[in-house]
C-alpha positions, 0 to 999 in steps of 0.5 A: 909163136917165137918161144913155144910154137907148138903150144901157140898153134894149139892156142890158135885152134882153141881160141884163135880167129881167122879174121885176126890172123888175116888182118895180121897178115895184111898189117905186116904186108903193108909195113913191108911195102918199101922200095924193093918189094914190088907187091900189093899189101893184100897179095901175100894173104891171097896167095896163102889162101888161094894157093899155099894152104890148098896145096898144103892140105892136098899134100897133107891128105897124101901124107898125113890124112884129112885136115881143115882149111880154116884151121890150117889157114889161121895157123898159116897166116899167123906163122907168116905174120910172126916170121915176117914181123922182124923184117919190118925193123930189119928193112930199115937198119940193115944194108941191102945184101944183109937184108936178103940174108935176113929175109931168107932166114925169115922164110926158113923160120916160116917153114919151121912154124909151118912144121908145128902148124901141120903137125897140129892140125893134121895130128900127124907124126914128125916125118909126115909133117916134115915131108909135107913142109918140105914140098909145100915150097913147090906151089910158091916156086910156081907162084914166082914164075907166074907172078906176072899174070897172077899179080893181075888176077889177084888185083882183079879179085881184090878190087872193090867191084869184085868184092862187092858182088862176091859178098852179095852173091856168096855172102853165106858161103864166105861166112862159113869160111871159118866154120871148121875152126869155130866148130872145133873151138865150140867142141873144145869149149863144151868139153871144158865146161863138162870137165868142171864136173868132178865126176865126169871122167869122159870129158877128161878123156876126150880132152886128153885125146885132143892134146895127144893128137897135138903132141902135147903129151904133158897136158894129155897125161894130166887129163887121162890121169884125171880120168882114171882118178875119177873112174879107175875102170876107164880102160881107154884112158889107161890105154892112152896113158900106156901108149904115151909112156911107151913113146916116152920110154917109161917102160915101167909106167907103160907096163903098169897101165897096159897090165891094167887094161889087160886085167879089165878087157884083154880084147880092148881096142880089137886086142891091140892091147896085146900088141902094145904089151909085146912092144913094151917087152920088146923095148925091154929086151924081154924076148920071151915075154914079148913073143908070148903076147905077140903070138897070142895077138897074131892068133886073133889078128893074123894079118896085122903088119905091125904085129907081125913085124914085132913078132919077128923082132921077138923071134930074132931076139930069141935066135930063131932066125928062120922063124923071124924071117918068115914073120917078116915075109908075112908082115910084108905080104899083109902090108901089100894086101891091105885095104887101100885106105890102110896103105899109108899106115902099113907102109912103114911096117912094110919097109921095116920088114923088108929091111930086116928080111934082107938082113937075115937073108944076107 
C-alpha cells in the first residue's frame, strides 16, 4: 500500500478479504482511541460502509460508470487502515500541534490511496478518478456537521441487541455482502487455471483485459503477447496491444499491431481499427495517411464524434482550414445528438471540437 498502491489495489481485488479489511479498520481505530479522539472504535468502519463508500459509488456512476460495493469497500477500508496506521505511533511521540499536521497528511494520503482504489475498481481514467476523489470529501463534511445525532445512530446500530436481530433476520443478505468481490475473485481464479493450458489464448486475452482495465499495462501487454503467440489470428489481442502502444507513445509498435488487425479484419470493432490507425498517423504527423484512414472510417460511421474530431485534426494539419472547421462542427453536433448512455463518453470530444472550431474561427 505504501510503495506500490496501484498493484496493492489490484491484489485486494484478486486475493483480498472484506472481513480482513474491516478488522484492519477496527484495530487501527481502536489503537487511535486516546485522549483527544472522541469516537468509538467501530465508528470509522460504519461511516465508511454506510456513508463514504455509497457516496463514492454514486459519484463513480456519475463520472466513471458502474462499480461494485464490496470491492470498493475492501479497497477503501485497507486504504483507511494504511493511511492511519502511522498516526498510532505519531500520537505518542509528536506534540499536539505537530500531530494535527501529521493527521492532515494522513487523510491527504488516504485520498491519494482512494485515487488508485477508484481507478482500479471502476477501470476509469485519471481525470475521472480525480473528480470522484475530489468530491468524495463532501459526505465526510456532512458527517462532521451531523456527528452528534449520527454518533447516537451509529452506537445504536453497533449495539449487541441490534446486531443479534439484524443477523437473525438478515443473515442471508449480510452473507451476500462480499458477493461481488468473491465473484470477481472466482472469475479471476478460473481464468488463471485456464491460462495454464499452453494452447488457450482466449484465457490469456481475458486476463489481459483485466490488467488493462486496472491500468497495469506491463502485465496486460504480457498477457496479450502470450495470446498472439498461442494464436497469431487472435485479432482482439493485436488490437489491444496496438491501443496500449499508442497510449504509451510507441507509435511504431502500435502501427504494426493495427496493420495486422486491418489485414485480418478491416471492420474489426465496428471499423474502429481504422480510427485507431488514423490516430497513430496523427500522432506521427503524417497528415495525409491519417486523413485517408479517417475519411474511410467516417464513411462507415458518420456520427462518431471521436472520428470526426480526428479527421478535423488531419485536415487542419493539411492546411484545409474550412474543411477542418466543418468537421469539428459535425463532431460537436454528433456529440450533442448522441444517445443519453453515450453522453459521458462523447463529452470530451464535444469540448475539444468546440475549442478547435473557435480557434479556427478566430
